[in-house]
C-alpha angles and dihedrals in degrees: 000000000000120000119245087248092052091053091046090052091049086058088054089054094254102131106145104089113169123161089192087074089068111105112241094010087130089069090074090062095037091058094041093243108167110237091229092053098060136056119205114225134186126025097346091095092054092049093048088057094044093244092129131033100227142008113216095211141349121247121190135177119217138179118278090247094053091044091056090053094047096049089069091061114111092226093065135070124191115244115232092327092288128120095283129106121190133186112239091256087054093226096113117053126183121197129188093205133021091243100179090066097025091242123153120219093258091050093048091046090055088052097049136100127222120235120176092336096312126108116229129186106260118257088249091058092045091049091054090047095050092044091051093047091043095181120157090252090054093061092078092050090052089052091050092050092049092047101043107024 
């Protein structure tokens, strides 16, 4: 079943959805992270729909239980003793909460959309995040959300 957003984007002539275009998506499989136990946040949604050429990194939010398991993996280091794990190349980041909007994993998961088996933060959640961050690089993402979602 296609999501409402997918159908809407088809009407906007955006038909080539491919999560394999997302840089670092292979890390989810590499670290045995179940697709239903993580939510992709940030620019990954735009890359999946081909709205941007590249995503610089991949940020995901996982449950506290899964986070505890992953923090023991040798490939990760904990960032500043907060709920963030990063690979040493800093291109794959795992969060145990979506701090910028004070959302727990269960809350974020309820506010996600499913695309090709992966959960993504909904466009509404991403819009709130980009508006709150309000960095110069976020302005383009805000425009994309307003135009396509």
